[in-house]
Backbone as CSV, one residue per row, in Angstrom:
resi,resn,N_x,N_y,N_z,CA_x,CA_y,CA_z,C_x,C_y,C_z
1,MET,63.326,111.133,-17.331,62.666,111.193,-16.039,63.080,109.983,-15.212
2,ARG,63.281,110.192,-13.922,63.654,109.131,-13.005,62.439,108.269,-12.674
3,ARG,62.599,106.951,-12.782,61.533,106.019,-12.424,61.726,105.574,-10.984
4,PRO,60.624,105.366,-10.234,60.765,104.883,-8.863,61.463,103.523,-8.848
5,SER,62.384,103.332,-7.894,63.088,102.060,-7.800,62.171,100.967,-7.247
6,GLN,61.244,101.327,-6.407,60.241,100.400,-5.909,58.885,101.039,-6.155
7,ILE,58.005,100.295,-6.766,56.697,100.866,-7.080,55.658,100.434,-6.057
8,LEU,54.648,101.248,-5.932,53.525,100.924,-5.062,52.695,99.822,-5.708
9,SER,52.279,98.852,-4.915,51.390,97.806,-5.411,49.994,98.396,-5.615
10,ARG,49.154,97.658,-6.266,47.770,98.092,-6.477,47.077,98.336,-5.132
11,GLU,47.337,97.450,-4.166,46.733,97.589,-2.843,47.255,98.834,-2.131
12,GLN,48.534,99.126,-2.288,49.105,100.318,-1.662,48.560,101.593,-2.290
13,VAL,48.375,101.579,-3.592,47.777,102.737,-4.269,46.357,102.951,-3.762
14,GLU,45.610,101.874,-3.597,44.232,101.994,-3.113,44.203,102.509,-1.673
15,LEU,45.138,102.067,-0.854,45.239,102.579,0.515,45.541,104.068,0.493
16,LEU,46.499,104.479,-0.325,46.826,105.896,-0.458,45.607,106.688,-0.915
17,ARG,44.885,106.160,-1.895,43.686,106.842,-2.399,42.649,107.012,-1.285
18,CYS,42.403,105.974,-0.510,41.407,106.049,0.571,41.799,107.085,1.613
19,VAL,43.076,107.081,1.988,43.540,108.044,2.996,43.430,109.466,2.459
20,LEU,43.870,109.674,1.224,43.806,111.028,0.654,42.366,111.494,0.479
21,GLN,41.468,110.610,0.087,40.067,111.011,-0.060,39.504,111.525,1.249
22,GLN,39.925,110.932,2.355,39.422,111.354,3.664,40.171,112.552,4.230
23,ARG,41.470,112.604,4.002,42.304,113.570,4.710,42.859,114.700,3.846
24,LEU,43.007,114.457,2.539,43.634,115.453,1.672,43.095,115.311,0.244
25,PRO,41.791,115.537,0.062,41.173,115.283,-1.241,41.777,116.074,-2.399
26,ALA,42.406,117.187,-2.124,42.995,117.989,-3.200,44.107,117.244,-3.938
27,LEU,44.708,116.236,-3.304,45.804,115.510,-3.951,45.416,114.147,-4.510
28,VAL,44.160,113.782,-4.433,43.728,112.487,-4.961,44.056,112.364,-6.445
29,GLY,43.913,113.433,-7.201,44.184,113.400,-8.641,45.632,113.085,-8.985
30,ARG,46.550,113.350,-8.072,47.972,113.080,-8.338,48.276,111.586,-8.373
31,ILE,47.393,110.773,-7.818,47.619,109.333,-7.815,47.708,108.808,-9.243
32,ALA,46.935,109.361,-10.145,46.926,108.898,-11.539,48.262,109.113,-12.235
33,THR,49.073,110.028,-11.741,50.345,110.322,-12.410,51.568,109.803,-11.648
34,LEU,51.330,109.085,-10.551,52.457,108.548,-9.782,53.329,107.669,-10.675
35,GLY,54.612,107.888,-10.606,55.543,107.104,-11.409,55.820,107.694,-12.779
36,ARG,54.974,108.620,-13.205,55.182,109.279,-14.497,55.583,110.728,-14.332
37,VAL,54.970,111.393,-13.364,55.272,112.795,-13.065,55.744,112.848,-11.615
38,PRO,56.969,113.278,-11.373,57.477,113.301,-9.998,56.626,114.199,-9.095
39,LEU,56.463,113.754,-7.858,55.794,114.583,-6.865,56.721,115.721,-6.470
40,SER,56.147,116.873,-6.204,56.955,117.950,-5.639,57.230,117.588,-4.186
41,GLU,58.229,118.204,-3.622,58.542,117.944,-2.207,57.329,118.285,-1.340
42,ARG,56.639,119.340,-1.693,55.452,119.757,-0.924,54.336,118.696,-1.011
43,GLU,54.092,118.168,-2.221,53.075,117.121,-2.386,53.453,115.861,-1.617
44,ARG,54.715,115.473,-1.748,55.194,114.266,-1.076,55.023,114.386,0.440
45,GLU,55.431,115.507,0.989,55.323,115.698,2.434,53.869,115.785,2.886
46,ALA,53.011,116.391,2.081,51.588,116.473,2.430,50.964,115.079,2.450
47,MET,51.315,114.254,1.467,50.800,112.882,1.434,51.316,112.087,2.622
48,ARG,52.596,112.228,2.916,53.176,111.499,4.040,52.557,111.959,5.364
49,SER,52.260,113.229,5.479,51.626,113.748,6.689,50.210,113.182,6.846
50,ALA,49.472,113.122,5.753,48.125,112.548,5.794,48.193,111.077,6.199
51,LEU,49.146,110.350,5.642,49.312,108.945,5.996,49.716,108.791,7.463
52,ALA,50.578,109.668,7.951,50.999,109.609,9.358,49.809,109.846,10.285
53,GLY,48.958,110.781,9.916,47.755,111.025,10.707,46.848,109.815,10.736
54,GLU,46.709,109.165,9.589,45.897,107.957,9.509,46.528,106.838,10.330
55,LEU,47.848,106.731,10.278,48.540,105.714,11.058,48.254,105.911,12.545
56,CYS,48.325,107.132,13.011,48.057,107.413,14.426,46.608,107.122,14.796
57,SER,45.691,107.331,13.860,44.263,107.125,14.135,43.827,105.668,14.044
58,THR,44.359,104.941,13.063,43.838,103.589,12.812,44.915,102.508,12.729
59,GLY,46.181,102.894,12.823,47.241,101.928,12.577,48.001,101.461,13.803
60,LEU,47.462,101.738,14.988,48.141,101.331,16.215,47.199,100.498,17.077
61,ASP,47.774,99.518,17.772,46.963,98.717,18.688,46.938,99.365,20.073
62,GLU,46.395,98.648,21.048,46.249,99.200,22.399,47.590,99.536,23.048
63,ALA,48.651,98.843,22.631,49.989,99.082,23.187,50.785,100.070,22.327
64,ASP,50.104,100.761,21.434,50.720,101.721,20.512,51.762,101.084,19.601
65,GLU,51.573,99.820,19.288,52.392,99.112,18.299,51.621,99.088,16.990
66,HIS,52.342,99.031,15.876,51.677,98.977,14.573,50.829,97.711,14.453
67,ASN,49.569,97.896,14.072,48.746,96.756,13.691,48.965,96.517,12.189
68,GLN,48.220,95.601,11.595,48.434,95.296,10.176,48.240,96.533,9.299
69,ARG,47.202,97.299,9.566,46.971,98.526,8.784,48.127,99.507,8.971
70,GLY,48.611,99.617,10.193,49.731,100.504,10.461,50.985,100.100,9.702
71,LEU,51.243,98.807,9.625,52.396,98.320,8.860,52.251,98.670,7.382
72,GLU,51.037,98.524,6.863,50.783,98.840,5.453,50.955,100.334,5.193
73,ILE,50.439,101.153,6.078,50.579,102.607,5.937,52.051,102.996,6.014
74,ASP,52.775,102.422,6.962,54.195,102.727,7.120,54.977,102.378,5.845
75,ASP,54.638,101.272,5.214,55.294,100.899,3.956,55.058,101.957,2.873
76,VAL,53.818,102.432,2.766,53.502,103.452,1.750,54.247,104.742,2.054
77,ILE,54.310,105.131,3.316,55.059,106.340,3.681,56.502,106.224,3.194
78,GLY,57.118,105.090,3.444,58.495,104.889,3.018,58.665,104.890,1.514
79,LEU,57.739,104.275,0.801,57.861,104.201,-0.653,57.629,105.545,-1.331
80,LEU,56.889,106.437,-0.712,56.651,107.751,-1.331,57.934,108.539,-1.539
81,ALA,58.972,108.209,-0.804,60.270,108.878,-0.992,60.792,108.643,-2.407
82,ASN,60.372,107.563,-3.049,60.811,107.244,-4.405,60.059,108.023,-5.485
83,TYR,59.001,108.689,-5.132,58.163,109.357,-6.104,58.409,110.843,-6.110
């Protein structure tokens, strides 16, 4: 099995868990297997879509630039490509 080249930190996993609990609870259980069982393309895209929605809702400042939360969400979106 292919291992992710870059792994999610504990904080990034917790961010992913919080977003999925609010936006896509059906996939929260997949967090426990990240890095051991590859995500399907459908799961990966669903998670990235949920994160993108969260980024648009809470990750932008008044000038539509990424705030700190937005930067963190964007990092997780990018790292999910490895899973």
